[in-house]
Structures are given as structure tokens and as C-alpha cells.
gemmi code that builds the backbone of each chain (N, CA, C; Angstrom):
import gemmi

chains = {
    "A": [
        ("MET", (-9.405, -15.014, -3.163), (-8.945, -14.170, -1.946), (-8.725, -12.852, -2.612)),
        ("LYS", (-9.067, -11.784, -1.647), (-8.666, -10.469, -2.028), (-8.783, -9.546, -0.837)),
        ("MET", (-8.086, -8.361, -1.021), (-8.034, -7.376, 0.070), (-8.779, -6.215, -0.613)),
        ("ILE", (-9.577, -5.494, 0.223), (-10.411, -4.277, -0.385), (-9.926, -3.114, 0.449)),
        ("ILE", (-9.517, -2.122, -0.107), (-9.277, -0.812, 0.514), (-10.305, 0.158, -0.040)),
        ("ILE", (-11.021, 0.910, 0.904), (-12.092, 1.783, 0.483), (-11.745, 3.223, 0.809)),
        ("VAL", (-11.564, 4.066, -0.179), (-11.078, 5.486, -0.071), (-12.275, 6.524, 0.007)),
        ("ARG", (-12.251, 7.541, 0.932), (-13.075, 8.464, 0.936), (-12.934, 9.495, -0.209)),
        ("THR", (-13.961, 9.868, -0.859), (-13.909, 10.849, -2.008), (-14.301, 12.270, -1.558)),
        ("ASP", (-14.830, 12.223, -0.230), (-15.369, 13.509, 0.263), (-14.397, 14.371, 0.835)),
        ("ILE", (-13.036, 13.982, 0.914), (-11.982, 14.820, 1.219), (-10.955, 14.805, 0.076)),
        ("GLU", (-10.242, 15.900, 0.148), (-9.335, 16.340, -1.030), (-7.978, 15.545, -0.749)),
        ("MET", (-7.600, 14.775, -1.644), (-6.268, 14.108, -1.481), (-5.744, 13.922, -2.849)),
        ("GLY", (-4.524, 14.133, -3.258), (-3.838, 14.064, -4.316), (-3.773, 12.552, -4.488)),
        ("LYS", (-3.169, 12.071, -5.564), (-2.918, 10.496, -5.991), (-1.717, 9.973, -5.183)),
        ("GLY", (-0.660, 10.709, -4.973), (0.382, 10.178, -4.025), (0.114, 9.945, -2.599)),
        ("LYS", (-0.923, 10.963, -2.125), (-1.446, 10.847, -0.828), (-2.315, 9.633, -0.652)),
        ("ILE", (-3.188, 9.484, -1.758), (-4.198, 8.357, -1.619), (-3.240, 7.006, -1.605)),
        ("ALA", (-2.256, 6.947, -2.476), (-1.515, 5.689, -2.594), (-0.729, 5.536, -1.311)),
        ("ALA", (-0.155, 6.424, -0.446), (0.159, 6.149, 0.788), (-0.622, 5.713, 1.813)),
        ("GLN", (-1.851, 6.382, 1.683), (-2.860, 5.897, 2.720), (-3.364, 4.453, 2.446)),
        ("VAL", (-3.462, 4.121, 1.206), (-3.954, 2.700, 0.859), (-2.965, 1.827, 1.210)),
        ("ALA", (-1.699, 2.007, 1.074), (-0.468, 1.295, 1.360), (-0.484, 1.007, 2.850)),
        ("HIS", (-0.748, 2.108, 3.617), (-0.770, 1.956, 5.167), (-1.879, 1.024, 5.499)),
        ("ALA", (-2.970, 1.053, 4.939), (-4.108, 0.002, 5.213), (-3.718, -1.297, 4.964)),
        ("ALA", (-2.972, -1.511, 3.810), (-2.632, -2.819, 3.160), (-1.536, -3.455, 4.193)),
        ("VAL", (-0.524, -2.610, 4.538), (0.461, -2.978, 5.545), (-0.139, -3.526, 6.923)),
        ("SER", (-1.158, -2.651, 7.392), (-1.784, -2.746, 8.632), (-2.598, -4.184, 8.556)),
        ("LEU", (-3.448, -4.386, 7.617), (-3.932, -5.662, 7.503), (-3.307, -6.890, 7.456)),
        ("VAL", (-2.097, -6.802, 6.800), (-1.188, -8.082, 6.634), (-0.746, -8.436, 7.965)),
        ("LEU", (-0.125, -7.268, 8.694), (0.493, -7.450, 10.004), (-0.440, -8.021, 11.057)),
        ("ALA", (-1.753, -7.429, 10.913), (-2.731, -7.887, 12.040), (-3.233, -9.124, 11.663)),
        ("SER", (-2.986, -9.698, 10.466), (-3.604, -11.035, 10.228), (-2.549, -12.073, 10.508)),
        ("MET", (-1.487, -11.840, 10.681), (-0.453, -12.897, 10.967), (-0.587, -13.533, 12.344)),
        ("GLY", (-0.503, -14.904, 12.048), (-0.595, -15.579, 13.279), (-2.112, -15.709, 14.031)),
        ("ARG", (-3.073, -15.304, 13.244), (-4.343, -15.300, 13.808), (-5.367, -16.278, 13.111)),
        ("SER", (-5.023, -17.612, 13.217), (-5.748, -18.668, 12.771), (-6.359, -18.484, 11.176)),
        ("THR", (-7.696, -18.359, 11.281), (-8.290, -18.317, 9.967), (-7.680, -17.190, 9.134)),
        ("TRP", (-7.501, -15.898, 9.808), (-7.080, -14.750, 9.129), (-5.626, -15.078, 8.589)),
        ("ASN", (-4.827, -15.750, 9.318), (-3.472, -16.123, 8.786), (-3.664, -17.078, 7.521)),
        ("GLN", (-4.478, -18.082, 7.615), (-4.613, -18.842, 6.539), (-5.141, -18.082, 5.251)),
        ("TRP", (-6.036, -17.197, 5.390), (-6.419, -16.307, 4.258), (-5.343, -15.468, 3.737)),
        ("LEU", (-4.570, -14.993, 4.675), (-3.368, -14.296, 4.423), (-2.424, -14.960, 3.478)),
        ("GLU", (-2.053, -16.197, 4.000), (-1.187, -17.102, 3.209), (-1.670, -17.363, 1.813)),
        ("ALA", (-2.996, -17.789, 1.715), (-3.579, -18.007, 0.422), (-3.535, -16.790, -0.459)),
        ("TRP", (-3.850, -15.650, 0.020), (-3.946, -14.315, -0.599), (-2.530, -14.097, -1.208)),
        ("LEU", (-1.409, -14.310, -0.395), (-0.074, -13.974, -0.774), (0.323, -14.959, -2.156)),
        ("GLU", (-0.114, -16.245, -1.931), (0.149, -17.157, -2.994), (-0.558, -16.772, -4.243)),
        ("GLU", (-1.635, -16.206, -4.094), (-2.479, -15.533, -5.402), (-1.941, -14.431, -5.900)),
        ("GLY", (-0.801, -13.778, -5.358), (-0.327, -12.465, -5.983), (-0.839, -11.349, -5.218)),
        ("GLN", (-1.296, -11.416, -3.886), (-1.872, -10.446, -3.229), (-2.747, -9.532, -3.863)),
        ("PRO", (-3.838, -9.896, -4.666), (-4.806, -9.004, -5.224), (-5.540, -8.019, -4.179)),
        ("LYS", (-5.514, -6.752, -4.722), (-6.032, -5.669, -3.866), (-6.995, -5.036, -4.819)),
        ("VAL", (-8.079, -4.427, -4.313), (-8.950, -3.719, -5.061), (-9.343, -2.459, -4.196)),
        ("VAL", (-9.320, -1.246, -4.982), (-9.190, 0.102, -4.235), (-10.685, 0.491, -4.703)),
        ("LEU", (-11.606, 0.704, -3.720), (-13.006, 1.164, -4.050), (-13.130, 2.572, -3.563)),
        ("LYS", (-14.264, 3.245, -3.880), (-14.426, 4.645, -3.346), (-15.701, 4.633, -2.639)),
        ("ILE", (-15.875, 5.744, -1.711), (-17.079, 5.976, -0.916), (-17.322, 7.347, -0.594)),
        ("SER", (-18.391, 7.854, -0.517), (-18.500, 9.364, -0.463), (-18.799, 9.907, 0.756)),
        ("SER", (-18.640, 9.141, 1.798), (-18.967, 9.750, 3.119), (-18.180, 8.942, 4.208)),
        ("LEU", (-17.882, 9.515, 5.355), (-17.354, 8.799, 6.528), (-18.223, 7.817, 7.050)),
        ("SER", (-19.487, 8.354, 7.205), (-20.481, 7.468, 7.911), (-20.716, 6.005, 7.161)),
        ("GLU", (-20.710, 6.216, 5.688), (-20.969, 5.147, 5.033), (-19.713, 4.266, 5.029)),
        ("LEU", (-18.594, 4.734, 5.175), (-17.344, 3.961, 5.305), (-17.307, 3.208, 6.564)),
        ("LEU", (-17.775, 3.791, 7.660), (-17.750, 3.130, 8.872), (-18.737, 2.159, 9.103)),
        ("GLU", (-19.830, 2.418, 8.486), (-20.901, 1.478, 8.290), (-20.547, 0.003, 7.713)),
        ("ARG", (-19.635, 0.107, 6.642), (-19.184, -1.041, 5.868), (-18.343, -1.775, 6.746)),
        ("ILE", (-17.414, -0.803, 7.496), (-16.452, -1.713, 8.305), (-17.088, -2.376, 9.428)),
        ("GLU", (-18.124, -1.834, 9.901), (-18.861, -2.520, 11.078), (-19.489, -3.734, 10.587)),
        ("ARG", (-19.849, -3.641, 9.315), (-20.493, -4.932, 8.796), (-19.604, -6.079, 8.563)),
        ("ALA", (-18.300, -5.565, 8.125), (-17.109, -6.493, 7.910), (-16.758, -7.177, 9.133)),
        ("LYS", (-16.580, -6.371, 10.086), (-16.332, -6.768, 11.542), (-17.364, -7.861, 12.046)),
        ("SER", (-18.492, -7.569, 11.958), (-19.518, -8.426, 12.425), (-19.648, -9.707, 11.712)),
        ("GLN", (-19.104, -9.724, 10.479), (-18.875, -10.921, 9.599), (-17.613, -11.727, 9.964)),
        ("GLY", (-16.894, -11.375, 10.946), (-15.727, -11.992, 11.348), (-14.528, -11.688, 10.491)),
        ("LEU", (-14.557, -10.648, 9.602), (-13.404, -10.250, 8.868), (-12.489, -9.304, 9.553)),
        ("GLN", (-11.340, -9.404, 9.062), (-10.133, -8.386, 9.485), (-10.428, -7.000, 9.063)),
        ("THR", (-10.255, -6.012, 9.736), (-10.569, -4.648, 9.223), (-9.498, -3.753, 9.753)),
        ("THR", (-9.357, -2.662, 9.159), (-8.477, -1.634, 9.649), (-9.035, -0.170, 9.162)),
        ("ILE", (-8.868, 0.747, 10.052), (-9.296, 2.092, 9.637), (-8.011, 3.077, 9.743)),
        ("ILE", (-7.739, 3.874, 8.724), (-6.533, 4.570, 8.710), (-6.821, 6.121, 8.959)),
        ("THR", (-6.145, 6.550, 9.896), (-6.372, 7.956, 10.336), (-5.138, 8.669, 9.964)),
        ("ASP", (-5.116, 9.797, 9.190), (-4.058, 10.448, 8.764), (-3.306, 11.338, 9.746)),
        ("ALA", (-1.949, 11.376, 9.863), (-1.273, 12.331, 10.801), (-1.608, 13.797, 10.437)),
        ("GLY", (-2.038, 14.001, 9.261), (-2.364, 15.371, 8.924), (-1.248, 16.473, 8.800)),
        ("ARG", (-0.236, 15.881, 8.369), (0.904, 16.967, 8.217), (0.571, 17.686, 6.905)),
        ("THR", (-0.026, 17.139, 5.899), (-0.294, 17.585, 4.528), (-1.684, 17.268, 4.136)),
        ("GLN", (-2.310, 18.172, 3.442), (-3.469, 18.049, 2.711), (-4.836, 17.832, 3.446)),
        ("VAL", (-4.699, 17.099, 4.649), (-5.910, 16.852, 5.502), (-5.777, 17.329, 6.912)),
        ("GLU", (-6.878, 17.488, 7.514), (-6.817, 17.821, 8.992), (-6.049, 16.739, 9.727)),
        ("PRO", (-5.370, 16.977, 10.866), (-4.937, 15.831, 11.685), (-6.137, 14.984, 12.176)),
        ("GLY", (-5.891, 13.668, 12.131), (-6.762, 12.840, 12.589), (-8.111, 12.439, 11.700)),
        ("THR", (-7.836, 12.979, 10.484), (-8.962, 12.574, 9.616), (-8.927, 10.987, 9.246)),
        ("ILE", (-9.944, 10.515, 9.111), (-10.128, 9.094, 8.630), (-9.993, 9.132, 7.056)),
        ("THR", (-9.024, 8.585, 6.430), (-8.741, 8.570, 4.878), (-9.481, 7.370, 4.253)),
        ("CYS", (-9.210, 6.367, 4.745), (-9.614, 5.077, 4.038), (-9.639, 3.982, 5.148)),
        ("ALA", (-10.266, 2.816, 4.704), (-10.340, 1.758, 5.734), (-10.137, 0.382, 4.788)),
        ("GLY", (-9.722, -0.630, 5.298), (-9.429, -1.879, 4.460), (-10.090, -3.092, 5.162)),
        ("ILE", (-10.503, -4.142, 4.344), (-10.991, -5.378, 4.724), (-10.330, -6.550, 4.044)),
        ("GLY", (-10.036, -7.505, 4.843), (-9.328, -8.791, 4.327), (-7.860, -8.827, 4.690)),
        ("PRO", (-7.111, -9.770, 4.097), (-7.559, -10.561, 2.962), (-8.670, -11.584, 3.443)),
        ("ALA", (-9.338, -11.785, 2.485), (-10.627, -12.785, 2.860), (-11.133, -13.348, 1.562)),
        ("PRO", (-11.849, -14.340, 1.554), (-12.581, -15.065, 0.372), (-13.325, -14.088, -0.363)),
        ("ASP", (-13.226, -13.969, -1.675), (-14.094, -13.162, -2.568), (-15.540, -12.934, -2.092)),
        ("ASN", (-16.097, -14.055, -1.954), (-17.524, -14.136, -1.639), (-17.893, -13.399, -0.222)),
        ("GLU", (-16.955, -13.366, 0.760), (-17.193, -12.939, 2.187), (-17.171, -11.282, 1.941)),
        ("ILE", (-16.077, -10.842, 1.139), (-15.976, -9.466, 0.940), (-17.098, -8.970, 0.073)),
        ("ASP", (-17.448, -9.678, -1.021), (-18.401, -9.186, -1.913), (-19.825, -8.810, -1.285)),
        ("LYS", (-20.107, -9.531, -0.139), (-21.431, -9.219, 0.575), (-21.408, -7.769, 1.027)),
        ("ILE", (-20.101, -7.247, 1.267), (-19.992, -5.908, 1.914), (-19.833, -4.865, 1.020)),
        ("THR", (-19.169, -5.250, -0.115), (-18.661, -4.073, -1.040), (-18.946, -4.140, -2.354)),
        ("SER", (-19.809, -5.299, -2.889), (-19.887, -5.379, -4.360), (-20.663, -4.289, -5.005)),
        ("ASP", (-21.300, -3.601, -4.212), (-21.961, -2.429, -4.834), (-21.017, -1.171, -5.153)),
        ("LEU", (-19.946, -1.103, -4.472), (-18.994, 0.105, -4.487), (-18.100, 0.131, -5.867)),
        ("LYS", (-17.874, 1.262, -6.355), (-17.296, 1.504, -7.552), (-15.721, 1.538, -7.359)),
        ("LEU", (-14.849, 1.094, -8.285), (-13.461, 1.325, -8.246), (-13.225, 2.734, -8.242)),
        ("LEU", (-12.102, 2.997, -7.523), (-11.549, 4.481, -7.447), (-10.998, 4.803, -8.686)),
    ],
    "B": [
        ("MET", (13.217, 7.129, 9.924), (13.103, 5.874, 9.211), (11.872, 6.250, 8.130)),
        ("LYS", (11.945, 5.863, 6.928), (10.825, 5.752, 5.939), (10.850, 4.855, 4.853)),
        ("MET", (9.813, 4.580, 4.251), (9.734, 3.843, 3.118), (9.438, 4.584, 1.904)),
        ("ILE", (10.042, 4.448, 0.625), (9.874, 5.246, -0.464), (9.253, 4.397, -1.594)),
        ("ILE", (8.254, 4.795, -2.144), (7.733, 4.039, -3.445), (7.761, 5.082, -4.545)),
        ("ILE", (8.411, 4.649, -5.577), (8.607, 5.395, -6.779), (7.834, 4.845, -8.023)),
        ("VAL", (6.944, 5.742, -8.507), (5.936, 5.444, -9.414), (6.271, 5.936, -10.770)),
        ("ARG", (6.152, 5.259, -11.845), (6.360, 5.881, -13.242), (5.251, 6.547, -13.634)),
        ("THR", (5.715, 7.678, -14.019), (4.633, 8.680, -14.831), (4.542, 8.441, -16.319)),
        ("ASP", (5.518, 7.632, -16.933), (5.487, 7.482, -18.399), (4.587, 6.163, -18.862)),
        ("ILE", (3.628, 5.678, -17.775), (2.563, 4.832, -18.358), (1.306, 5.415, -17.657)),
        ("GLU", (0.293, 5.095, -18.407), (-1.163, 5.582, -17.967), (-1.638, 4.696, -16.848)),
        ("MET", (-1.986, 5.189, -15.627), (-2.513, 4.563, -14.691), (-3.472, 5.450, -13.869)),
        ("GLY", (-4.745, 4.869, -13.613), (-5.727, 5.842, -12.886), (-5.278, 5.755, -11.294)),
        ("LYS", (-5.736, 6.585, -10.429), (-5.254, 6.758, -9.102), (-5.696, 5.482, -8.213)),
        ("GLY", (-6.618, 4.713, -8.608), (-6.835, 3.557, -7.879), (-5.886, 2.481, -8.196)),
        ("LYS", (-5.505, 2.451, -9.494), (-4.368, 1.396, -9.858), (-3.204, 1.807, -9.306)),
        ("ILE", (-2.694, 3.114, -9.207), (-1.574, 3.474, -8.682), (-1.572, 3.137, -7.166)),
        ("ALA", (-2.559, 3.425, -6.497), (-2.608, 2.952, -5.040), (-2.448, 1.494, -4.912)),
        ("ALA", (-3.000, 0.708, -5.661), (-3.068, -0.666, -5.572), (-1.442, -1.174, -5.776)),
        ("GLN", (-0.785, -0.532, -6.775), (0.625, -1.019, -7.038), (1.447, -0.513, -5.899)),
        ("VAL", (1.183, 0.771, -5.382), (2.037, 1.157, -4.374), (1.741, 0.203, -3.122)),
        ("ALA", (0.637, -0.083, -2.795), (0.326, -0.764, -1.561), (1.121, -2.218, -1.816)),
        ("HIS", (1.080, -2.869, -2.857), (1.785, -4.131, -3.256), (3.302, -3.921, -2.993)),
        ("ALA", (3.863, -2.777, -3.370), (5.240, -2.632, -2.989), (5.473, -2.481, -1.566)),
        ("ALA", (4.651, -1.930, -0.820), (4.811, -1.668, 0.606), (4.624, -2.996, 1.367)),
        ("VAL", (3.742, -3.910, 1.055), (3.438, -5.058, 1.690), (4.749, -6.134, 1.277)),
        ("SER", (5.161, -6.019, 0.084), (6.269, -6.818, -0.232), (7.474, -6.416, 0.540)),
        ("LEU", (7.837, -5.066, 0.647), (9.047, -4.738, 1.502), (8.913, -5.245, 2.865)),
        ("VAL", (7.625, -5.010, 3.386), (7.438, -5.303, 4.854), (7.812, -6.964, 5.058)),
        ("LEU", (7.077, -7.691, 4.129), (7.376, -9.157, 4.211), (8.931, -9.478, 4.089)),
        ("ALA", (9.511, -8.840, 3.123), (10.833, -9.167, 2.824), (12.009, -8.803, 3.896)),
        ("SER", (11.444, -7.729, 4.548), (12.464, -7.218, 5.736), (12.306, -8.123, 7.038)),
        ("MET", (11.220, -8.965, 7.113), (10.935, -9.475, 8.388), (12.186, -10.643, 8.684)),
        ("GLY", (12.730, -10.626, 9.852), (13.630, -11.570, 10.223), (15.009, -11.532, 9.599)),
        ("ARG", (15.226, -10.367, 8.945), (16.405, -10.227, 8.162), (17.305, -9.081, 8.935)),
        ("SER", (17.724, -9.434, 10.192), (18.619, -8.667, 10.965), (18.490, -7.025, 10.828)),
        ("THR", (19.485, -6.402, 10.174), (19.329, -5.016, 10.136), (17.900, -4.575, 9.551)),
        ("TRP", (17.587, -5.228, 8.416), (16.441, -4.758, 7.779), (15.282, -4.936, 8.807)),
        ("ASN", (15.253, -6.020, 9.546), (14.254, -6.188, 10.464), (14.197, -5.026, 11.702)),
        ("GLN", (15.300, -4.826, 11.976), (15.378, -3.532, 13.023), (14.898, -2.565, 12.498)),
        ("TRP", (15.040, -2.179, 11.249), (14.706, -0.917, 10.678), (13.023, -0.984, 10.463)),
        ("LEU", (12.654, -2.137, 10.162), (11.226, -2.340, 9.958), (10.517, -2.111, 11.262)),
        ("GLU", (11.114, -2.744, 12.288), (10.450, -2.379, 13.722), (10.371, -0.986, 14.230)),
        ("ALA", (11.463, -0.232, 13.872), (11.570, 1.102, 14.197), (10.594, 1.951, 13.243)),
        ("TRP", (10.529, 1.569, 12.156), (9.515, 2.079, 11.172), (8.150, 2.015, 11.661)),
        ("LEU", (7.751, 0.824, 11.928), (6.409, 0.569, 12.281), (6.096, 1.414, 13.711)),
        ("GLU", (7.136, 1.511, 14.619), (7.020, 2.097, 15.848), (6.781, 3.719, 15.580)),
        ("GLU", (7.376, 4.194, 14.478), (7.252, 5.617, 14.065), (5.954, 5.966, 13.249)),
        ("GLY", (5.031, 4.906, 13.010), (3.795, 5.086, 12.380), (3.923, 4.739, 10.984)),
        ("GLN", (4.954, 3.831, 10.450), (5.037, 3.412, 9.080), (5.210, 4.635, 8.086)),
        ("PRO", (5.891, 5.696, 8.260), (5.896, 6.816, 7.177), (6.320, 6.359, 5.877)),
        ("LYS", (5.501, 6.770, 4.638), (5.691, 6.276, 3.496), (5.702, 7.725, 2.634)),
        ("VAL", (6.776, 7.579, 1.716), (6.744, 8.756, 0.679), (6.482, 8.096, -0.700)),
        ("VAL", (5.619, 8.733, -1.548), (5.356, 8.341, -2.881), (5.994, 9.318, -3.825)),
        ("LEU", (6.906, 8.850, -4.524), (7.549, 9.851, -5.449), (7.287, 9.368, -6.893)),
        ("LYS", (7.768, 10.288, -7.891), (7.638, 10.048, -9.237), (8.684, 10.175, -9.979)),
        ("ILE", (8.795, 9.290, -11.128), (9.900, 9.158, -12.172), (9.347, 9.046, -13.567)),
        ("SER", (10.237, 9.525, -14.518), (9.605, 9.623, -15.831), (9.953, 8.600, -16.719)),
        ("SER", (10.904, 7.781, -16.269), (11.263, 6.492, -17.196), (11.669, 5.134, -16.359)),
        ("LEU", (11.464, 4.155, -17.172), (11.683, 2.782, -16.432), (13.141, 2.718, -16.196)),
        ("SER", (14.202, 3.158, -17.278), (15.614, 2.909, -16.888), (16.053, 3.927, -15.749)),
        ("GLU", (15.530, 5.134, -15.532), (15.791, 5.819, -14.304), (15.341, 5.024, -13.113)),
        ("LEU", (14.191, 4.550, -13.198), (13.588, 3.709, -11.975), (14.805, 2.605, -11.654)),
        ("LEU", (14.962, 1.962, -12.712), (15.820, 0.601, -12.334), (17.335, 1.100, -11.835)),
        ("GLU", (17.732, 2.394, -12.429), (18.993, 2.890, -11.945), (18.950, 3.328, -10.433)),
        ("ARG", (17.835, 3.643, -10.042), (17.732, 4.157, -8.503), (17.634, 2.897, -7.676)),
        ("ILE", (16.869, 1.782, -8.173), (16.916, 0.697, -7.382), (18.341, -0.027, -7.327)),
        ("GLU", (18.966, -0.136, -8.365), (20.384, -0.702, -8.450), (21.236, -0.015, -7.378)),
        ("ARG", (21.110, 1.380, -7.269), (21.958, 2.090, -6.372), (21.501, 1.740, -4.908)),
        ("ALA", (20.190, 1.641, -4.710), (19.736, 1.300, -3.352), (20.192, -0.070, -2.920)),
        ("LYS", (20.302, -1.041, -3.849), (20.610, -2.283, -3.458), (22.023, -2.295, -3.351)),
        ("SER", (22.916, -1.619, -4.040), (24.393, -1.551, -3.818), (24.656, -0.942, -2.483)),
        ("GLN", (23.788, -0.201, -1.874), (23.959, 0.514, -0.604), (23.557, -0.417, 0.474)),
        ("GLY", (22.992, -1.724, 0.077), (22.600, -2.506, 1.180), (21.134, -2.438, 1.582)),
        ("LEU", (20.354, -1.646, 0.881), (18.842, -1.313, 1.286), (18.121, -2.428, 0.613)),
        ("GLN", (16.984, -2.739, 1.368), (15.858, -3.683, 0.828), (15.152, -2.893, -0.399)),
        ("THR", (14.773, -3.592, -1.325), (14.192, -3.012, -2.459), (13.172, -4.057, -3.065)),
        ("THR", (12.237, -3.549, -3.838), (11.271, -4.400, -4.449), (10.876, -3.779, -5.772)),
        ("ILE", (10.646, -4.497, -6.847), (10.167, -4.026, -8.037), (8.890, -4.656, -8.261)),
        ("ILE", (7.874, -3.889, -8.749), (6.457, -4.362, -8.980), (6.142, -4.480, -10.365)),
        ("THR", (5.573, -5.762, -10.821), (5.293, -5.862, -12.053), (3.743, -6.155, -12.282)),
        ("ASP", (3.190, -5.465, -13.014), (1.653, -5.676, -13.076), (1.158, -6.842, -13.691)),
        ("ALA", (0.282, -7.432, -13.279), (-0.301, -8.516, -13.877), (-0.994, -8.272, -15.280)),
        ("GLY", (-1.316, -6.919, -15.355), (-1.808, -6.365, -16.638), (-3.196, -6.719, -17.086)),
        ("ARG", (-3.993, -7.096, -16.123), (-5.439, -7.314, -16.351), (-6.169, -6.140, -16.945)),
        ("THR", (-5.706, -5.104, -16.345), (-6.283, -3.761, -16.738), (-5.280, -2.638, -16.953)),
        ("GLN", (-5.445, -1.701, -17.741), (-4.800, -0.481, -17.966), (-3.455, -0.611, -18.506)),
        ("VAL", (-2.579, -1.403, -18.059), (-1.339, -1.600, -18.701), (-0.817, -2.894, -19.267)),
        ("GLU", (0.079, -3.085, -20.144), (0.299, -4.351, -20.756), (0.678, -5.405, -19.762)),
        ("PRO", (0.622, -6.742, -19.775), (1.044, -7.752, -18.850), (2.640, -7.534, -18.731)),
        ("GLY", (2.952, -7.763, -17.464), (4.495, -7.710, -17.272), (5.152, -6.162, -17.133)),
        ("THR", (4.185, -5.314, -17.239), (4.832, -3.897, -17.099), (5.210, -3.573, -15.542)),
        ("ILE", (6.540, -3.067, -15.569), (6.926, -2.531, -14.136), (6.363, -1.277, -13.929)),
        ("THR", (5.417, -1.263, -12.893), (4.844, -0.050, -12.524), (5.399, 0.939, -11.542)),
        ("CYS", (6.083, 0.377, -10.579), (6.731, 1.037, -9.458), (7.630, 0.228, -8.719)),
        ("ALA", (8.436, 0.874, -7.835), (9.437, 0.202, -7.153), (9.593, 0.789, -5.742)),
        ("GLY", (10.047, -0.055, -4.826), (10.094, 0.579, -3.488), (11.431, 0.340, -2.798)),
        ("ILE", (11.751, 1.101, -1.744), (13.043, 1.055, -1.041), (12.683, 1.159, 0.488)),
        ("GLY", (13.378, 0.378, 1.317), (13.125, 0.467, 2.755), (12.321, -0.501, 3.331)),
        ("PRO", (11.933, -0.383, 4.560), (12.020, 0.748, 5.448), (13.593, 1.127, 5.752)),
        ("ALA", (14.127, 2.255, 5.721), (15.523, 2.393, 6.115), (15.593, 3.806, 6.818)),
        ("PRO", (16.721, 4.172, 7.377), (16.861, 5.510, 7.718), (16.833, 6.560, 6.914)),
        ("ASP", (16.201, 7.695, 7.118), (16.091, 8.715, 6.258), (17.323, 9.191, 5.369)),
        ("ASN", (18.423, 9.148, 6.037), (19.733, 9.703, 5.290), (20.102, 8.567, 4.408)),
        ("GLU", (19.824, 7.466, 4.653), (20.244, 6.378, 3.653), (19.446, 6.437, 2.516)),
        ("ILE", (18.216, 6.607, 2.659), (17.296, 6.753, 1.520), (17.430, 8.061, 0.766)),
        ("ASP", (17.629, 9.146, 1.368), (17.703, 10.391, 0.767), (18.942, 10.594, -0.223)),
        ("LYS", (20.077, 9.646, 0.071), (21.086, 9.709, -0.698), (20.817, 9.229, -2.182)),
        ("ILE", (19.610, 8.439, -2.132), (19.181, 7.925, -3.467), (18.054, 8.525, -4.326)),
        ("THR", (17.124, 9.310, -3.421), (15.798, 9.765, -3.925), (15.593, 11.123, -3.580)),
        ("SER", (16.632, 11.868, -2.917), (16.236, 13.315, -2.467), (15.880, 14.345, -3.610)),
        ("ASP", (16.326, 13.887, -4.886), (16.047, 14.868, -5.926), (14.606, 14.502, -6.628)),
        ("LEU", (14.016, 13.327, -6.309), (12.709, 13.194, -6.986), (11.577, 13.863, -6.283)),
        ("LYS", (10.638, 14.188, -6.920), (9.394, 14.958, -6.563), (8.317, 14.010, -6.179)),
        ("LEU", (7.389, 14.536, -5.277), (6.275, 13.905, -4.728), (5.415, 13.591, -5.928)),
        ("LEU", (4.751, 12.436, -5.801), (3.725, 12.142, -6.993), (2.368, 12.941, -6.748)),
    ],
}
model = gemmi.Model(1)
for chain_id, residues in chains.items():
    chain = gemmi.Chain(chain_id)
    for i, (resn, *xyz) in enumerate(residues, 1):
        res = gemmi.Residue()
        res.name, res.seqid = resn, gemmi.SeqId(i, " ")
        for name, pos in zip(("N", "CA", "C"), xyz):
            atom = gemmi.Atom()
            atom.name, atom.element = name, gemmi.Element(name[0])
            atom.pos, atom.b_iso = gemmi.Position(*pos), 0.0
            res.add_atom(atom)
        chain.add_residue(res)
    model.add_chain(chain)
structure = gemmi.Structure()
structure.add_model(model)
structure.setup_entities()
């Protein structure tokens, strides 16, 4: 089991900002998976495994959205994080997106070619 | 309402690693706050406010632990994140710690002098 968060590298964000955006995605995925049959089972298994997360990078918004669409069409839980934009980026900017928790092989179909941030 | 995550700067971590550790802290705080009376009320209020998170830095483990002890003694929810150590840091290394979600003034008593990561 794992959770993947994909961060845009085509917008300027400091490491603290990136961390907060990734944390937002992780919390959103956990809350949205609760009580939702298969997603909830995957969530429980993921928590038992120590909640592994992998943070990946992508160089454009269109590629990011394309991955998320593929994950959705495969029946995976997804989230897209839009920043409030008080600092560093324009209000409403999509900063990152997350997939899972889900079995490794399900997620690898969508993100195995992306590099670690 | 806010959640604070304090990251050690005296150990070497890349930005993806930091993001994963901070996300781990955020998820742990959310799960541990659920169904726990006051903490749960603060969690609900924090989620309604868009789950604001602030990522701060600290330069030693002893200082980090001292802040967490103070937060605990004030009755705040806390978590300490230990890395599995498969990459970048030694197994069992404490990488970051989190406080909250809690009212801003409660958290500011403990962390208002710390700088943003």
C-alpha cells in the first residue's frame, strides 16, 4: 500500500510551502477514504504498514491533471490541492495532487515513470 | 485554528523527504484528535477553516522535544515522527513533530518565536 503525492515543479514554492501542500493532500485523502468500502480497507492496511508516502514531481499542470484523471478512471481515491495563495503563489493555483492509499501495483500503473521530488 | 509542524534542520533531508515527514505528522495528528472531545472540536473547526498548517524549523532535537513537552503540558495534541530510515537518515531518527489542531493563541505560546521553514 502507498499514497502518492505529485508536486508541480513549474511553480515557485519553498520547501516549507511544499511540505504544507503535501500534508494537505495527505490529510484530504485520508478523510475522504474513511468509511468508503474498498478505499477504507486500503486506508486501514496503509495505516498498519506505517502510512508510506511517496512524493513525486511533475513539470506541468496539464500532465498533473492527466495523471489524476487516469487514477480516477481506475477507481482510485484522488485529491487536487488548490492554494489559498496568501504567500508565494497566485490564489487558486493548483500546487499538487494525491492518489491513494491504494495497492502499489494500482498506483504504479499511473506514476511509475515519475521521479522523486 | 492551526496545526504546526516543526522540522529539524540539523539533519540532512531533501524537500520531498521533508514533505513526506510533515504529511506523516499531519495525518497522525488528525487521526489522534478524532473522537477526543476538545481535540475533536478543534479538529472540526480547523477542517472548516481549510486546515491551515504552518511548517516551522528548529535547529536541534533537544529543542524540538522541549517544545513538544510544553505543548503536552498545556493539554495540546502532539505527535513525534520517527523515520523508518530507508533513505537519507539513520533508522529511528526523529525528523519532525506536530502540535494541534488548536486555537492560534494556544499554539503561539509555544512556537511564536520559531521561523518558517
